[in-house]
DODOGU-780772 format. One record per residue: residue in three letters; x, y, z of N, C-alpha, C in turn; residue number from 1. Coordinates in nm, 3 decimals. Last residue first. Layout:
N
@res: ala, neast: X, nnorth: Y, nup: Z, caeast: X, canorth: Y, caup: Z, ceast: X, cnorth: Y, cup: Z, n: NUM $
...
END
This chain:
67
@res: ser, neast: -2.968, nnorth: 1.852, nup: -1.197, caeast: -3.095, canorth: 1.882, caup: -1.190, ceast: -3.128, cnorth: 1.960, cup: -1.117, n: 67 $
@res: arg, neast: -2.747, nnorth: 1.654, nup: -1.402, caeast: -2.732, canorth: 1.845, caup: -1.294, ceast: -2.919, cnorth: 1.840, cup: -1.297, n: 66 $
@res: thr, neast: -2.588, nnorth: 1.375, nup: -1.449, caeast: -2.699, canorth: 1.457, caup: -1.517, ceast: -2.690, cnorth: 1.579, cup: -1.415, n: 65 $
@res: glu, neast: -2.226, nnorth: 1.435, nup: -1.554, caeast: -2.341, canorth: 1.398, caup: -1.406, ceast: -2.442, cnorth: 1.459, cup: -1.497, n: 64 $
@res: asp, neast: -1.985, nnorth: 1.461, nup: -1.640, caeast: -2.080, canorth: 1.348, caup: -1.718, ceast: -2.220, cnorth: 1.328, cup: -1.668, n: 63 $
@res: pro, neast: -1.841, nnorth: 1.593, nup: -1.424, caeast: -1.867, canorth: 1.685, caup: -1.569, ceast: -2.018, cnorth: 1.591, cup: -1.680, n: 62 $
@res: tyr, neast: -1.810, nnorth: 1.603, nup: -1.080, caeast: -1.824, canorth: 1.503, caup: -1.243, ceast: -1.925, cnorth: 1.573, cup: -1.377, n: 61 $
@res: tyr, neast: -1.599, nnorth: 1.688, nup: -0.901, caeast: -1.781, canorth: 1.747, caup: -1.014, ceast: -1.694, cnorth: 1.642, cup: -1.151, n: 60 $
@res: ile, neast: -1.590, nnorth: 1.818, nup: -0.557, caeast: -1.604, canorth: 1.702, caup: -0.670, ceast: -1.688, cnorth: 1.731, cup: -0.708, n: 59 $
@res: ile, neast: -1.776, nnorth: 2.049, nup: -0.420, caeast: -1.601, canorth: 1.966, caup: -0.428, ceast: -1.508, cnorth: 1.885, cup: -0.571, n: 58 $
@res: glu, neast: -1.986, nnorth: 2.270, nup: -0.425, caeast: -1.929, canorth: 2.111, caup: -0.466, ceast: -1.732, cnorth: 2.121, cup: -0.456, n: 57 $
@res: ala, neast: -2.103, nnorth: 2.533, nup: -0.397, caeast: -1.988, canorth: 2.459, caup: -0.263, ceast: -1.994, cnorth: 2.270, cup: -0.296, n: 56 $
@res: asn, neast: -2.010, nnorth: 2.798, nup: -0.532, caeast: -2.086, canorth: 2.689, caup: -0.542, ceast: -2.014, cnorth: 2.589, cup: -0.470, n: 55 $
@res: gly, neast: -1.983, nnorth: 3.027, nup: -0.523, caeast: -2.071, canorth: 3.057, caup: -0.461, ceast: -2.128, cnorth: 2.903, cup: -0.421, n: 54 $
@res: val, neast: -1.807, nnorth: 3.102, nup: -0.764, caeast: -1.751, canorth: 3.085, caup: -0.673, ceast: -1.865, cnorth: 3.076, cup: -0.564, n: 53 $
@res: ala, neast: -1.861, nnorth: 2.996, nup: -1.066, caeast: -1.890, canorth: 2.850, caup: -0.928, ceast: -1.838, cnorth: 2.909, cup: -0.815, n: 52 $
@res: lys, neast: -1.851, nnorth: 3.168, nup: -1.208, caeast: -1.995, canorth: 3.134, caup: -1.222, ceast: -1.996, cnorth: 3.066, cup: -1.081, n: 51 $
@res: gly, neast: -1.574, nnorth: 3.232, nup: -1.257, caeast: -1.640, canorth: 3.266, caup: -1.184, ceast: -1.731, cnorth: 3.284, cup: -1.116, n: 50 $
@res: ser, neast: -1.457, nnorth: 3.054, nup: -1.460, caeast: -1.517, canorth: 3.163, caup: -1.515, ceast: -1.578, cnorth: 3.265, cup: -1.374, n: 49 $
@res: thr, neast: -1.365, nnorth: 2.803, nup: -1.415, caeast: -1.328, canorth: 2.924, caup: -1.409, ceast: -1.325, cnorth: 3.059, cup: -1.436, n: 48 $
@res: leu, neast: -1.559, nnorth: 2.585, nup: -1.359, caeast: -1.538, canorth: 2.669, caup: -1.254, ceast: -1.390, cnorth: 2.741, cup: -1.274, n: 47 $
@res: tyr, neast: -1.659, nnorth: 2.642, nup: -1.715, caeast: -1.771, canorth: 2.720, caup: -1.593, ceast: -1.629, cnorth: 2.707, cup: -1.415, n: 46 $
@res: asn, neast: -1.428, nnorth: 2.541, nup: -1.787, caeast: -1.423, canorth: 2.702, caup: -1.785, ceast: -1.538, cnorth: 2.728, cup: -1.703, n: 45 $
@res: val, neast: -1.464, nnorth: 2.283, nup: -1.688, caeast: -1.335, canorth: 2.341, caup: -1.622, ceast: -1.398, cnorth: 2.518, cup: -1.671, n: 44 $
@res: ala, neast: -1.647, nnorth: 2.193, nup: -1.800, caeast: -1.666, canorth: 2.231, caup: -1.681, ceast: -1.573, cnorth: 2.259, cup: -1.634, n: 43 $
@res: lys, neast: -1.617, nnorth: 2.175, nup: -2.097, caeast: -1.748, canorth: 2.252, caup: -2.048, ceast: -1.764, cnorth: 2.287, cup: -1.836, n: 42 $
@res: ile, neast: -1.407, nnorth: 2.004, nup: -2.064, caeast: -1.391, canorth: 2.097, caup: -2.110, ceast: -1.479, cnorth: 2.218, cup: -2.037, n: 41 $
@res: thr, neast: -1.598, nnorth: 1.802, nup: -2.036, caeast: -1.513, canorth: 1.823, caup: -1.876, ceast: -1.455, cnorth: 1.968, cup: -1.926, n: 40 $
@res: asn, neast: -1.734, nnorth: 1.779, nup: -2.258, caeast: -1.827, canorth: 1.799, caup: -2.089, ceast: -1.701, cnorth: 1.814, cup: -1.970, n: 39 $
@res: glu, neast: -1.554, nnorth: 1.707, nup: -2.439, caeast: -1.626, canorth: 1.833, caup: -2.421, ceast: -1.700, cnorth: 1.873, cup: -2.271, n: 38 $
@res: asn, neast: -1.531, nnorth: 1.412, nup: -2.378, caeast: -1.480, canorth: 1.529, caup: -2.342, ceast: -1.439, cnorth: 1.626, cup: -2.326, n: 37 $
@res: val, neast: -1.699, nnorth: 1.215, nup: -2.199, caeast: -1.697, canorth: 1.300, caup: -2.339, ceast: -1.628, cnorth: 1.446, cup: -2.316, n: 36 $
@res: ser, neast: -1.638, nnorth: 0.874, nup: -2.061, caeast: -1.611, canorth: 1.019, caup: -2.072, ceast: -1.648, cnorth: 1.100, cup: -2.197, n: 35 $
@res: glu, neast: -1.781, nnorth: 0.593, nup: -2.012, caeast: -1.708, canorth: 0.681, caup: -2.090, ceast: -1.685, cnorth: 0.816, cup: -2.118, n: 34 $
@res: thr, neast: -1.922, nnorth: 0.491, nup: -1.705, caeast: -1.900, canorth: 0.473, caup: -1.835, ceast: -1.828, cnorth: 0.624, cup: -1.854, n: 33 $
@res: gly, neast: -1.901, nnorth: 0.458, nup: -1.416, caeast: -1.796, canorth: 0.422, caup: -1.490, ceast: -1.791, cnorth: 0.471, cup: -1.670, n: 32 $
@res: asp, neast: -2.093, nnorth: 0.570, nup: -1.251, caeast: -2.088, canorth: 0.475, caup: -1.341, ceast: -1.989, cnorth: 0.426, cup: -1.430, n: 31 $
@res: val, neast: -2.008, nnorth: 0.874, nup: -1.236, caeast: -1.957, canorth: 0.744, caup: -1.120, ceast: -2.004, cnorth: 0.614, cup: -1.175, n: 30 $
@res: ser, neast: -1.850, nnorth: 0.967, nup: -1.551, caeast: -1.948, canorth: 0.935, caup: -1.460, ceast: -1.954, cnorth: 0.854, cup: -1.384, n: 29 $
@res: gly, neast: -1.599, nnorth: 1.164, nup: -1.713, caeast: -1.616, canorth: 1.074, caup: -1.665, ceast: -1.749, cnorth: 1.035, cup: -1.539, n: 28 $
@res: pro, neast: -1.323, nnorth: 1.371, nup: -1.494, caeast: -1.380, canorth: 1.292, caup: -1.600, ceast: -1.445, cnorth: 1.170, cup: -1.582, n: 27 $
@res: leu, neast: -1.326, nnorth: 1.544, nup: -1.172, caeast: -1.319, canorth: 1.395, caup: -1.248, ceast: -1.405, cnorth: 1.348, cup: -1.355, n: 26 $
@res: val, neast: -1.228, nnorth: 1.814, nup: -1.054, caeast: -1.218, canorth: 1.722, caup: -1.203, ceast: -1.204, cnorth: 1.626, cup: -1.219, n: 25 $
@res: leu, neast: -1.138, nnorth: 1.974, nup: -0.760, caeast: -1.127, canorth: 1.827, caup: -0.835, ceast: -1.274, cnorth: 1.766, cup: -0.965, n: 24 $
@res: tyr, neast: -1.109, nnorth: 2.304, nup: -0.694, caeast: -1.213, canorth: 2.198, caup: -0.765, ceast: -1.115, cnorth: 2.080, cup: -0.806, n: 23 $
@res: met, neast: -1.054, nnorth: 2.465, nup: -0.500, caeast: -0.976, canorth: 2.386, caup: -0.515, ceast: -1.123, cnorth: 2.318, cup: -0.564, n: 22 $
@res: arg, neast: -1.025, nnorth: 2.893, nup: -0.431, caeast: -1.138, canorth: 2.729, caup: -0.377, ceast: -1.031, cnorth: 2.638, cup: -0.492, n: 21 $
@res: leu, neast: -0.924, nnorth: 3.212, nup: -0.242, caeast: -0.970, canorth: 3.081, caup: -0.371, ceast: -1.036, cnorth: 2.936, cup: -0.319, n: 20 $
@res: arg, neast: -1.021, nnorth: 3.357, nup: -0.050, caeast: -1.191, canorth: 3.331, caup: -0.137, ceast: -1.134, cnorth: 3.272, cup: -0.232, n: 19 $
@res: ser, neast: -0.875, nnorth: 3.364, nup: 0.249, caeast: -0.798, canorth: 3.362, caup: 0.052, ceast: -0.976, cnorth: 3.331, cup: 0.043, n: 18 $
@res: lys, neast: -0.786, nnorth: 3.266, nup: 0.546, caeast: -0.868, canorth: 3.405, caup: 0.473, ceast: -0.936, cnorth: 3.462, cup: 0.358, n: 17 $
@res: leu, neast: -0.604, nnorth: 3.094, nup: 0.610, caeast: -0.537, canorth: 3.157, caup: 0.516, ceast: -0.638, cnorth: 3.317, cup: 0.482, n: 16 $
@res: val, neast: -0.809, nnorth: 2.934, nup: 0.746, caeast: -0.670, canorth: 2.984, caup: 0.810, ceast: -0.609, cnorth: 3.070, cup: 0.727, n: 15 $
@res: asp, neast: -1.050, nnorth: 2.917, nup: 0.643, caeast: -1.012, canorth: 2.947, caup: 0.753, ceast: -0.907, cnorth: 3.020, cup: 0.824, n: 14 $
@res: ser, neast: -0.962, nnorth: 2.870, nup: 0.352, caeast: -1.054, canorth: 2.949, caup: 0.437, ceast: -1.051, cnorth: 2.997, cup: 0.527, n: 13 $
@res: leu, neast: -0.799, nnorth: 2.761, nup: 0.290, caeast: -0.742, canorth: 2.851, caup: 0.239, ceast: -0.820, cnorth: 2.913, cup: 0.240, n: 12 $
@res: glu, neast: -0.864, nnorth: 2.541, nup: 0.467, caeast: -0.758, canorth: 2.608, caup: 0.504, ceast: -0.728, cnorth: 2.731, cup: 0.427, n: 11 $
@res: gln, neast: -1.089, nnorth: 2.456, nup: 0.353, caeast: -1.125, canorth: 2.505, caup: 0.520, ceast: -0.994, cnorth: 2.547, cup: 0.494, n: 10 $
@res: asn, neast: -0.981, nnorth: 2.307, nup: 0.086, caeast: -1.040, canorth: 2.396, caup: 0.082, ceast: -1.019, cnorth: 2.500, cup: 0.154, n: 9 $
@res: val, neast: -0.773, nnorth: 2.135, nup: 0.198, caeast: -0.726, canorth: 2.266, caup: 0.126, ceast: -0.871, cnorth: 2.333, cup: 0.130, n: 8 $
@res: thr, neast: -0.977, nnorth: 1.992, nup: 0.289, caeast: -0.967, canorth: 1.969, caup: 0.370, ceast: -0.891, cnorth: 2.132, cup: 0.362, n: 7 $
@res: thr, neast: -1.136, nnorth: 1.890, nup: 0.037, caeast: -1.211, canorth: 2.002, caup: 0.123, ceast: -1.118, cnorth: 2.043, cup: 0.245, n: 6 $
@res: ala, neast: -0.945, nnorth: 1.752, nup: -0.076, caeast: -0.983, canorth: 1.863, caup: -0.161, ceast: -1.060, cnorth: 1.950, cup: -0.037, n: 5 $
@res: phe, neast: -0.935, nnorth: 1.519, nup: 0.062, caeast: -0.785, canorth: 1.612, caup: 0.033, ceast: -0.861, cnorth: 1.772, cup: 0.036, n: 4 $
@res: pro, neast: -1.154, nnorth: 1.399, nup: 0.068, caeast: -1.106, canorth: 1.478, caup: 0.180, ceast: -0.948, cnorth: 1.572, cup: 0.180, n: 3 $
@res: arg, neast: -1.167, nnorth: 1.317, nup: -0.233, caeast: -1.260, canorth: 1.425, caup: -0.167, ceast: -1.239, cnorth: 1.482, cup: -0.020, n: 2 $
@res: met, neast: -0.971, nnorth: 1.141, nup: -0.257, caeast: -0.956, canorth: 1.255, caup: -0.345, ceast: -1.037, cnorth: 1.421, cup: -0.202, n: 1 $
END
């Protein structure tokens, strides 16, 4: 999925000169633990709020610890 998301964002930016971005939100964590629904909702709200415009993350794991 990551290569697809990266390709879509590159095409949107380079070819179409668009400021739109596509994000892939995967509930849970990389170690396979159960996801917390509230964290997924917070992630989607963050990505749609406009605060993530300059963020280079393509794949976002809501339940992962951020430093």
